[in-house]
C-alpha positions as CSV (number, residue, x, y, z in Angstrom):
1,X,0.0,0.0,0.0
2,X,3.0,2.3,0.7
3,X,4.0,2.8,-3.0
4,X,0.6,4.1,-4.1
5,X,0.9,6.9,-1.5
6,X,4.2,7.9,-2.8
7,X,2.8,8.1,-6.3
8,X,0.1,10.2,-4.9
9,X,2.5,12.5,-3.2
10,X,4.5,12.8,-6.5
11,X,1.4,13.8,-8.3
12,X,0.7,16.5,-5.8
13,X,4.2,17.7,-6.1
14,X,4.0,17.6,-9.8
15,X,0.7,19.7,-9.8
16,X,2.3,22.3,-7.6
17,X,5.4,22.5,-9.6
18,X,3.3,22.7,-12.8
19,X,1.2,25.5,-11.2
20,X,4.2,27.3,-10.2
21,X,5.7,26.9,-13.7
22,X,2.6,28.4,-15.4
23,X,2.4,31.3,-12.9
24,X,6.0,32.2,-13.4
25,X,5.9,32.2,-17.2
26,X,2.6,34.2,-17.6
27,X,3.2,37.8,-19.0
28,X,1.3,40.9,-17.5
29,X,-1.1,42.8,-19.8
30,X,0.5,45.6,-22.0
31,X,-0.3,49.3,-21.2
32,X,-0.7,51.6,-24.3
33,X,1.5,54.7,-24.3
34,X,-0.1,58.0,-25.3
35,X,1.0,59.2,-28.8
36,X,2.7,62.6,-28.7
37,X,2.9,62.7,-32.5
38,X,-0.9,63.1,-32.8
39,X,-1.0,66.2,-30.4
40,X,1.8,68.0,-32.3
41,X,0.0,67.4,-35.6
42,X,-3.1,69.0,-34.4
43,X,-1.2,72.0,-33.0
44,X,0.4,72.5,-36.4
45,X,-2.9,72.2,-38.2
46,X,-4.5,74.8,-35.8
47,X,-1.6,77.2,-36.3
48,X,-1.8,76.9,-40.1
49,X,-5.6,77.5,-40.0
50,X,-5.1,80.5,-37.8
51,X,-2.5,82.0,-40.0
52,X,-4.6,81.4,-43.1
53,X,-7.6,83.0,-41.4
54,X,-5.7,86.0,-40.4
55,X,-4.3,86.5,-43.9
56,X,-7.8,86.1,-45.3
57,X,-9.2,88.7,-42.8
58,X,-6.4,91.1,-43.6
59,X,-6.9,90.8,-47.3
60,X,-10.6,91.3,-46.9
61,X,-10.3,94.3,-44.7
62,X,-7.6,95.8,-46.9
63,X,-10.1,95.9,-49.7
64,X,-13.1,97.0,-47.7
65,X,-12.9,100.9,-47.5
66,X,-13.4,102.7,-44.2
67,X,-16.8,104.5,-44.1
68,X,-16.8,107.9,-45.8
69,X,-17.6,110.0,-42.7
70,X,-14.8,108.3,-40.7
71,X,-12.3,109.2,-43.5
72,X,-13.4,112.8,-43.5
73,X,-13.0,113.0,-39.7
74,X,-9.6,111.2,-40.0
75,X,-8.4,113.8,-42.4
76,X,-9.6,116.6,-40.1
77,X,-7.6,115.0,-37.3
78,X,-4.6,114.7,-39.6
79,X,-4.7,118.4,-40.4
80,X,-4.8,119.4,-36.7
81,X,-1.9,117.1,-36.0
82,X,0.1,118.5,-38.8
83,X,-0.6,122.1,-37.8
84,X,0.4,121.2,-34.2
85,X,3.7,119.8,-35.5
86,X,4.3,123.0,-37.4
87,X,3.8,125.0,-34.2
88,X,0.9,127.0,-35.6
89,X,-1.0,128.6,-32.6
90,X,-4.6,127.9,-32.4
91,X,-5.4,131.7,-32.4
92,X,-4.0,131.7,-35.9
93,X,-6.3,129.0,-37.2
94,X,-9.9,130.1,-38.1
95,X,-12.2,127.2,-38.9
96,X,-15.9,127.0,-39.9
97,X,-18.0,124.4,-41.7
98,X,-21.1,124.0,-43.9
99,X,-23.2,120.8,-44.3
100,X,-23.0,118.9,-47.5
101,X,-24.9,116.0,-49.0
102,X,-24.3,113.8,-52.1
103,X,-26.6,110.9,-52.4
104,X,-26.5,108.9,-49.1
105,X,-23.3,110.6,-48.0
106,X,-23.5,113.5,-45.5
107,X,-20.6,115.5,-44.3
108,X,-19.3,118.9,-43.2
109,X,-17.2,120.8,-45.6
110,X,-14.7,122.4,-43.4
111,X,-13.1,125.8,-44.3
112,X,-9.7,126.6,-42.8
113,X,-7.9,129.9,-42.7
114,X,-4.4,129.6,-41.3
115,X,-1.9,132.4,-40.7
116,X,1.5,130.7,-41.1
117,X,4.3,131.5,-38.6
118,X,7.5,133.1,-39.7
119,X,9.7,130.7,-41.6
120,X,7.0,128.3,-42.6
121,X,6.3,128.4,-46.4
122,X,3.1,127.1,-47.9
123,X,5.1,124.7,-50.2
124,X,6.4,123.1,-47.0
125,X,2.9,122.6,-45.6
126,X,1.6,121.2,-48.9
127,X,4.5,118.8,-49.3
128,X,4.1,117.4,-45.7
129,X,0.4,117.1,-46.0
130,X,0.7,115.3,-49.3
131,X,3.1,112.7,-47.9
132,X,1.0,112.1,-44.7
133,X,-2.2,111.7,-46.7
134,X,-0.6,109.2,-49.0
135,X,0.6,107.1,-46.1
136,X,-2.5,107.2,-43.9
137,X,-5.6,108.5,-45.6
138,X,-7.5,106.1,-48.0
139,X,-9.3,107.7,-51.0
140,X,-8.1,111.3,-50.1
141,X,-6.5,113.5,-52.7
142,X,-4.8,116.9,-52.3
143,X,-4.7,119.7,-54.9
144,X,-3.8,123.3,-54.8
145,X,-6.5,125.8,-55.5
146,X,-7.1,129.5,-56.3
147,X,-6.6,131.8,-53.3
148,X,-6.6,135.6,-52.6
149,X,-3.5,137.6,-53.2
150,X,-0.5,136.5,-51.3
151,X,-2.3,133.4,-50.0
152,X,-2.1,129.7,-50.9
153,X,-5.2,127.5,-51.4
154,X,-5.4,123.7,-50.8
155,X,-8.4,121.4,-51.5
156,X,-8.7,117.9,-49.9
157,X,-11.3,115.5,-51.4
158,X,-12.5,112.3,-50.1
159,X,-13.9,110.0,-52.9
160,X,-13.7,113.1,-55.1
161,X,-16.0,115.0,-52.8
162,X,-14.6,118.3,-51.4
163,X,-14.2,117.8,-47.6
164,X,-11.6,120.5,-46.6
165,X,-10.7,123.8,-48.2
166,X,-7.6,125.5,-46.8
167,X,-6.3,129.1,-47.2
168,X,-2.7,129.5,-46.0
169,X,-1.8,133.1,-45.4
170,X,1.8,134.4,-44.9
171,X,2.6,136.0,-41.6
172,X,1.8,139.7,-41.3
173,X,4.7,141.9,-42.2
174,X,6.4,143.4,-39.2
175,X,6.3,147.1,-39.3
176,X,9.7,148.7,-39.7
177,X,11.3,149.8,-36.6
178,X,10.8,153.5,-36.4
179,X,13.2,155.8,-34.7
180,X,11.5,157.4,-31.6
181,X,10.4,160.9,-32.5
182,X,12.7,163.7,-31.3
183,X,11.5,165.5,-28.2
184,X,9.9,168.8,-29.3
185,X,10.0,172.2,-27.7
186,X,7.9,175.3,-28.4
187,X,9.5,178.6,-27.3
188,X,6.8,181.3,-27.0
189,X,8.1,184.9,-26.9
190,X,5.6,187.1,-25.1
191,X,5.1,190.9,-24.8
192,X,5.9,191.7,-28.5
193,X,4.5,194.9,-30.0
194,X,6.4,197.6,-28.1
195,X,9.9,197.2,-29.4
196,X,10.4,196.8,-33.2
197,X,14.1,196.2,-33.0
198,X,13.8,193.3,-30.5
199,X,11.2,191.6,-32.8
200,X,13.6,192.0,-35.8
201,X,16.5,190.5,-33.8
202,X,14.2,187.5,-32.9
203,X,13.2,187.1,-36.5
204,X,16.9,186.8,-37.4
205,X,17.3,183.7,-35.4
206,X,16.9,180.7,-37.6
207,X,14.5,178.6,-35.4
208,X,10.7,178.6,-35.5
209,X,9.9,180.7,-32.4
210,X,6.3,181.5,-31.7
211,X,5.5,185.2,-31.6
212,X,2.9,186.3,-29.0
213,X,2.0,190.0,-29.7
214,X,0.1,192.5,-27.6
215,X,-3.0,194.0,-29.0
216,X,-3.3,197.8,-29.8
217,X,0.4,198.5,-29.4
218,X,2.6,200.7,-31.8
219,X,4.2,197.9,-33.7
220,X,1.7,195.0,-33.1
221,X,0.4,194.9,-36.6
222,X,3.7,195.4,-38.3
223,X,5.4,192.6,-36.2
224,X,2.5,190.2,-36.9
225,X,2.7,190.9,-40.7
226,X,6.5,190.5,-40.8
227,X,6.5,187.3,-38.7
228,X,3.8,185.7,-40.8
229,X,5.6,186.6,-44.0
230,X,8.7,184.8,-42.7
231,X,6.7,181.7,-41.8
232,X,6.6,182.2,-38.0
233,X,3.5,181.4,-35.9
234,X,1.7,184.4,-34.5
235,X,-0.5,184.6,-31.4
236,X,-2.4,187.3,-29.5
237,X,-1.0,188.0,-26.1
238,X,-4.3,188.9,-24.4
239,X,-4.0,191.3,-21.4
240,X,-6.2,190.3,-18.4
241,X,-6.7,191.7,-14.9
242,X,-4.1,190.6,-12.3
243,X,-4.3,190.5,-8.6
244,X,-2.9,193.8,-7.3
245,X,-4.7,195.9,-10.0
246,X,-4.5,199.0,-10.3
247,X,-0.9,198.9,-9.0
248,X,-0.2,196.2,-11.5
249,X,-1.5,197.4,-14.9
250,X,-2.1,194.9,-17.7
251,X,-2.0,197.5,-20.5
252,X,-4.3,198.5,-23.3
253,X,-7.0,196.1,-24.4
254,X,-7.2,194.4,-21.0
255,X,-10.1,192.3,-19.9
256,X,-11.5,192.9,-16.3
257,X,-13.7,190.8,-14.1
258,X,-16.0,193.8,-13.5
259,X,-16.9,194.0,-17.2
260,X,-20.4,192.9,-18.3
261,X,-20.7,190.2,-20.9
262,X,-21.3,192.7,-23.6
263,X,-18.3,194.9,-22.7
264,X,-16.0,191.9,-22.3
265,X,-16.9,190.5,-25.7
266,X,-16.6,193.8,-27.4
267,X,-13.1,194.4,-26.0
268,X,-12.0,190.8,-26.7
269,X,-13.1,191.1,-30.4
270,X,-11.3,194.4,-30.8
271,X,-8.1,192.8,-29.4
272,X,-8.4,189.8,-31.8
273,X,-8.9,192.0,-34.8
274,X,-5.9,194.2,-33.9
275,X,-3.3,191.5,-34.5
276,X,-3.6,189.8,-37.9
277,X,-2.6,186.2,-38.8
278,X,-3.1,184.8,-35.2
279,X,-3.6,181.1,-34.7
280,X,-4.1,181.2,-31.0
281,X,-4.2,183.2,-27.8
282,X,-2.4,183.2,-24.4
283,X,-3.0,185.3,-21.5
284,X,-0.9,188.2,-20.2
285,X,-1.0,188.5,-16.4
286,X,-4.6,187.6,-15.5
287,X,-4.0,186.1,-12.1
288,X,-7.5,187.4,-11.0
289,X,-9.3,187.0,-14.3
290,X,-8.3,183.4,-15.0
291,X,-9.7,182.3,-11.6
292,X,-13.2,183.6,-12.7
293,X,-14.8,180.6,-14.4
294,X,-17.7,182.5,-15.9
295,X,-15.5,185.2,-17.6
296,X,-12.9,182.6,-18.8
297,X,-15.7,180.6,-20.4
298,X,-16.9,183.6,-22.3
299,X,-13.4,184.2,-23.7
300,X,-12.8,180.6,-24.7
301,X,-16.2,180.2,-26.3
302,X,-15.3,183.1,-28.6
303,X,-11.9,181.6,-29.4
304,X,-13.7,178.3,-30.3
305,X,-16.0,180.1,-32.8
306,X,-12.9,181.5,-34.4
307,X,-11.1,178.2,-34.4
308,X,-8.2,179.5,-32.3
309,X,-6.2,177.5,-29.8
310,X,-5.5,178.6,-26.2
311,X,-2.3,178.5,-24.2
312,X,-2.8,178.9,-20.5
313,X,0.2,180.9,-19.2
314,X,-0.6,179.7,-15.7
315,X,-0.1,183.0,-14.0
316,X,-2.1,181.5,-11.1
317,X,-2.3,178.0,-9.8
318,X,-6.0,178.3,-9.7
319,X,-6.4,179.1,-13.3
320,X,-9.5,177.7,-15.0
321,X,-8.2,178.2,-18.6
322,X,-7.0,174.7,-19.5
323,X,-9.9,172.9,-17.7
324,X,-12.6,174.9,-19.4
325,X,-10.9,174.6,-22.8
326,X,-11.0,170.8,-22.5
327,X,-14.6,170.9,-21.4
328,X,-15.7,173.0,-24.5
329,X,-13.4,171.0,-26.8
330,X,-10.9,173.6,-28.2
331,X,-7.2,172.9,-28.7
332,X,-5.4,173.9,-25.6
333,X,-2.1,173.5,-23.6
334,X,-0.4,174.8,-20.5
335,X,3.1,176.3,-20.3
336,X,5.7,174.3,-18.5
337,X,8.4,176.9,-17.6
338,X,8.9,180.6,-17.6
339,X,12.4,180.8,-19.0
340,X,13.4,184.3,-17.8
341,X,11.8,185.2,-14.5
342,X,15.3,186.7,-13.9
343,X,17.5,188.2,-16.6
344,X,20.7,186.7,-15.5
345,X,22.2,184.6,-18.3
346,X,23.1,181.6,-16.0
347,X,19.6,181.5,-14.7
348,X,18.0,181.7,-18.1
349,X,20.3,178.8,-19.4
350,X,19.4,176.8,-16.3
351,X,15.8,177.2,-17.2
352,X,16.4,176.1,-20.8
353,X,18.2,173.0,-19.6
354,X,15.2,172.2,-17.4
355,X,13.0,172.7,-20.4
356,X,15.0,170.1,-22.3
357,X,14.7,167.6,-19.4
358,X,10.9,168.0,-19.5
359,X,10.8,167.4,-23.2
360,X,12.9,164.3,-22.9
361,X,10.6,163.0,-20.2
362,X,7.2,163.9,-21.8
363,X,8.2,164.1,-25.5
364,X,7.4,167.8,-25.5
365,X,7.6,171.0,-23.5
366,X,6.4,174.6,-23.7
367,X,8.6,177.5,-22.5
368,X,7.5,181.2,-22.3
369,X,10.1,184.0,-22.5
370,X,10.3,187.7,-23.2
371,X,12.2,189.9,-25.6
372,X,14.9,190.8,-23.2
373,X,18.5,191.1,-24.5
374,X,19.8,188.5,-22.2
375,X,17.0,186.1,-23.3
376,X,17.7,186.7,-26.9
377,X,21.4,186.0,-26.4
378,X,20.6,182.9,-24.5
379,X,18.4,181.5,-27.3
380,X,21.2,182.0,-29.8
381,X,23.6,180.2,-27.5
382,X,21.2,177.3,-26.9
383,X,20.5,176.4,-30.5
384,X,23.7,174.2,-30.7
385,X,22.7,172.7,-27.4
386,X,19.3,171.7,-28.7
387,X,20.9,170.1,-31.7
388,X,23.4,168.1,-29.6
389,X,20.5,166.9,-27.3
390,X,18.4,165.9,-30.3
391,X,15.7,168.4,-29.4
392,X,13.5,169.9,-32.1
393,X,12.1,173.4,-31.8
394,X,8.6,173.7,-33.4
395,X,5.8,176.2,-33.6
396,X,3.4,175.9,-30.7
397,X,0.5,174.6,-32.7
398,X,2.4,171.5,-33.5
399,X,2.3,170.3,-29.9
400,X,-1.5,170.1,-29.7
């Protein structure tokens, strides 16, 4: 019985070993690896499709024109940009528009008027605009056009429709620099009519002195006629009541505060007629009369009717002469300096130099003097000084 068991044991061993042999030789199932080649292919295909689509879209858009109104506006913006680059101030650009319509197209035709700055020529503007339009503005053409004298015209058309009309004007010419006018001085010689010789000596001086002549004096008419014949300006030196009258006497033909209106005007008219060729009047004395507003107004109104000017000699600081003359609108002035309150030559020359300073400061000055020998000598000596200082002596009427 023992051998059969052994056989049985061998069979078991044989089964185990067979099972083990099968389990050791059996292969595990294969896992599929993902293919990287397929993904790369799809990426390349997608990229090619995107590029093709972009090219197609670009070509499509390139051949599809921008809407008309947008191109008109784009041209407007280009013009503003170009003018900004040329440093043209906005104040020198005038712009206005008018509505236009052509079929379904509506736009505003813009008119431009531009004053070009110094150094910017119209040709330069036209050349730059032409280049910019060619580069950026589709369907826009530029042509030059007729323009007013000394101006340059430009027309910009969009699809052959006028959208912008430009007038380029040159900068205004700068006025030539003028030399400042010379300071001017009027020298009025009062108290003429008593001394014929003094008047003749003054007439011999080759400067345009102004002769102020007393009324009703022995040589009044003769001096007026002679001075006028030599081209000198003649005035009436009108006597008026001073403070201190009757100790101070103004002389023949004087006007007094006590006169009635009729008396005053009668005397004034007689005085005016006694000196021919007069262009104006100044007062002799009159420190009391010139403070009386009513009487002064009567005198100046008569002068206005005769188209005569008035020089206020300012014998009183309270004079109403210049103020009333301005009120009633007649030509008037005030003297600046009495040149010969003393007859000392140094004092007279000092006053002349002061007159020059006033003329330099204000452009003009009026000096009053008298036919004293010292004054006449000083005038002769000062002529060269006036020339050195660039001072011009003129008739009094040229200072109004």
